[in-house]
N, C-alpha and C positions, 0 to 999 in steps of 0.2 A: 684549385682544390683537388685532392686525389679522388679517384674513382674506387670506392670500397670494393666493388666486384673484382676489378682487375688487380687491386693490391693484394687480395687474398685468394685469387683464383688459382686452384691447383695445390693450395697448401693444406697441411694438417693442423696448423695452429692459426688461431684468429686474433692473436694479440699483436703480432708484429708482421705487417704485410710487406712483402718485398717484390710483389708482382710487377709494379711499375718500375722501369729502368730509372736508376738515379733517384729513387725515392723509397723511404721507409715510412710506413703508416703505423703509428703506435696507439694502442687503445688503453684508456685508463678507466678506473671505476668512477672517479669524481667527474662531474659534468662541468662545473664551473668553480674556479678558484684555484689557488696555488697548491701544489703537492711537491715534496722534496724529489729531485731527480738528479741522479749522479750518473756521469759518463766516464768511462775508464777506457784507456788504450793499453793493450798488453802485446808483448812479443810472441807469447805462446798461449794456448788455451789455459785460462785460470781455473781453479777448482770451482765446482758449481756451489754457489752460496746457498745458504739455508734460508731461501725465500719461498713464499707460498706458490707462486707461479713462475715457471722458468721455461722459455722457449729459445730456440735458435733458428737463424736463417743465414743465408749467404748474401753478401752485398758488394758488388763491384763499385769501386769509386774511380771513375775515369779521370777526374780532375778536381783539384782543390779550389776553394774551400768547401767543406761540408758544413751545412748550417742546420742547427737544430731549432725548430720553429713551434711556437704554439699553434693551436688549431686555426685561429683567424689571423695569425701573424702578429698578435699583440705582444709577443715576445720572441726573442731569437738569441742564438749564441753560436759563434763559429767553433768548429771542432778542428783540431790540429791532426788531420789524417792525410797522409800522403796518397797519391793514386795507387790503388792495389785492389786485390780481391780480399775481403774481410768475411770472417765469420762473426756474427752479431748475436750476443746473447741478451735477451730482454727479460728482466726479472720484476716481479711485482709483489707487493704485500698489502693486504687491507683493501683490495678492490671491491669486495662485497660491502664493506662498511662505507667506502667512498660512493659507491652506487646508491646505497640506502640514503646517505645524507644529501646526494645530489649537488649541494652547494657548500663550499667552505669560504667563510668570509675572513677578511683580514683580522688577525689577532686570535682567531679561533684555533683549537689544538689541530695538530696534523692528523690525517685520517689514513690516506693511502700513501705509498711511496714507491719509487721506481729506480731501477738500475740498468744502464745500457753499457755493455762491454764489447770492445772490438779487438780483434787480433788477426793477422794475416793468416789466410788458410784457403785451400782450393775450395771451389764452389761444390756444394752438395745440397741435398733436399733439406727442407726445414724439419724441425723436430719439436715435439713437446717433451720437455725433460721432467717437468713436475706440473701437475694440475690439482688445485685444491678447492677453489671456491666455485660458486655457481656462476658468477659473472664470466669468469675464464671459461668455464665449460660451454656457457651459451655462445661465446664467440668462436670457440673451437668448432662447435657444431655448424655454425654459420659458414665458417671457412670450408668445412668439408662438404657442405651441401651447395656451395656456390658454383656457378658455371665454370667450366674449364677455360683456360686462357684462350683457346681457340674459339670457343663459343662467345666469349666476351668480345674478342676482336671482330668476329663475324657480325655480332650485334651492332658494334660501333660502326662498322662499314655500312651496314644497312641504314643505320641512323644518319650517317653522313650523306648517303644517296638520297635518303628522303628529305633531309634539309636542303640539299641542292635542288631536288625537284620542286620544293616549295619556293625556293628562291627564284628558279627559272619561271615558274607559274606567276608569281608575283611580278616579275619583270615583264612578262608577256602581257599581263593585264595593264600594267603601267604604260608600256609602249603602245598598247591598243587605244588607250584614252588619250595618250599624248599626241599620237599620229592620226587618230580617228581611223584606225585600221592597222594593217601590219606595217612595221617599220621598213622603210625603203632600204634596199641594198646599196652599197657603194657610198659615195660621198654624200648623198641625200640623207642617208641615215647616220653617217659617221661625223658630219659637220653639224654641230648643234644649231647654228644660226640658219641652216638650210630649211629647218622645219617651217619658218615663217612663210618662205615661198612655196614649199610643198603644199601646205594647207590652204594658200590663197590662189595659187596658179600652178598646179602640178605639171602640166605640159611645159611651161616656161622653165620651171625648175629643172626638168629632165633634159631640156635642150641646153641649158647652161652647163649642167653636169657632163654632158657628152661633148662639149666644145673642147678644143685644144687648149693647153696651158696658155699659149700666147693670147688666144681670143679671150679666155677667162681673165687674164691680166688686163688686157685692153678694156674689157667691159667693167672691171672693178674701178679703174681710173675714170672711165666715163661716168660711172654711177656716183663716184665721189664728187666730181664736179657738178653734176646734175642736182644732187641733194643739197650741196652747199649753196648753189645758185637759188634753188627754191626757198631756202631759209634766209636769203639775203646776205650771205657770208662770203660768197665767192670774190667780191671786189675789195675786201679788206685786206691791205697790203700783206701783212704777215701771214695770213690764211692763204692768200694767193701764192705766196712763195712756197708754201707747202705743197700746193697743187702743182707748181712748176717742178719742184724736186720729184714729186710723184711721177709726172709724166716722163721725166729724164731718168727714171729708175735710180734715183739718188736717195741717200738717207735723208729723212725729213729734217729740216733745220730747227733751231730753237724757235719756240718754246716747246716743239713737238717731241723733243727727245726726253721730256719728263712729263708724265700724264697730269700731275697735279699742277704743275707750272702752266701747262696749256690751258687747263680749265680756268685758272685764276686770270690768265691773260685774257680769256674770253669774256669773263664777267666784268673785268676792269676796263674793257674797251667800250667807250661810250658811243662808238659807231655801230655796235652790234644791235640790231633791232630786236623787238620783243613781239612775237606772235604766237598764238596758240593754235593747235590742231587737235581733233579728236583721234584717239588711238585707233588702229585699224580694227581691233576687236570691239570698238565702241564702248569699252568699259570706263574710259575717262575722256572728258571733253576739254580737259585744261592742260594738255601736254605742251610744254614750251618747245616750239618748233626748232628753235636754234640749238637747244640741248639735245634734241632728237638727232639733228643733223651732224653736229660737230664731231662725234666719234668716227664718222664715215672715213675721214682722211687717214687716221691711223689704221683703221680696218682694211682699207684698200692696199695699204703698204705691207701687209702681212706677207712673209717670204713664200708661203704656199698659195699659189694662184687660186685654187678651188676654195680655200678658206677665205682668201682675200675678197673674192667676188661675192660669196654668200654672206660674209659678214657686212660688206658694203651694202648689199641689196636689203639686208635686215634693217640697218640704220636708216637707209633712204626710205624704206617703207614706212617707218615711224615718222620720218620727217614729213612725207607727203600726207600722211594721215588717212582717216577713213574715206574722205572725199576725193583724195587725190592719188591713192596708190595705184588705182587701175590705169590712170593716165601714165604714171611711171612705168608700169608693166608693159603697157603698149609701146612706149618709146624703147624700152629694153629689148623687146621682141624685134622692133625694126633695126635697132643698133646690131643686135646679134646677127641678123640676116645680112646686114651690110658688111659686117665683118666677115661672115662666112662666104660672101660673094666675092671678097677681095682676094688678095694673095697672102694675107696673114695666116700662118699656120702654127 
């Protein structure tokens, strides 16, 4: 939708606004309903027709097509205008009667009518060639009292800054609630799954984030195996083959190459146990442990080691549940210390 202030900013006429690049805003007397509307293209300026209201503006057309649209887009028609700079003459008659009627229903007599003429011409200021009725006078006075284009642009810029300030403020509030404080810098704030460990054990999260990529990758693999073992899935042959591929830094085999197929394989395997845990936030006491643990294998295979380790820890935390995640974290800390004390870099 056009901005009336910018369309008519700096103009002397208020019927045909050309202040927005690539747009003409045309005023009618009738509010709702159809009015006769004729568009003409000329090679040179035509004679000024005997209409009650006549105004002119300049209108650059950078590309085709040009489309004439109803106010709400309820009707449209393409105009055959080649790219050029045009002088546009907008003519109207019966605007006061159209304004008084407000609405014209189908089948009722015509009230107001309009003519739009185009011809190539160098750009120049807009002009009012003829003004007869009160409606046209009202809109001309509106245009002449409107802010300048510079004022409108400055107001828009300030409004955009204010919107950005509001967006930033809302984001800060959201992140404060999400993180229970300021959002951490680096991977702890950039990797969504890291939030789980940040909220439950911030020192461990920071230690993992500071580890080398090789240690993060090794810890992701260890976490995947530990979570699957806790859920009783490690010894199932096709899952074990996935762990073997993970340890060898190879692509996960079938059915892990397709997420839906992998899940169907899990639920179709009668060897898969069924056990429940309470979620770490204690909001649910009926979390199926195997469903919580199963995604850890694909998570640990993520190509980015920092994403892999935090995604794996996130799923492992859910698999261990409220009563077991602290045990997992203790083991993670010891495993990380062992990796740091070795030659892995």
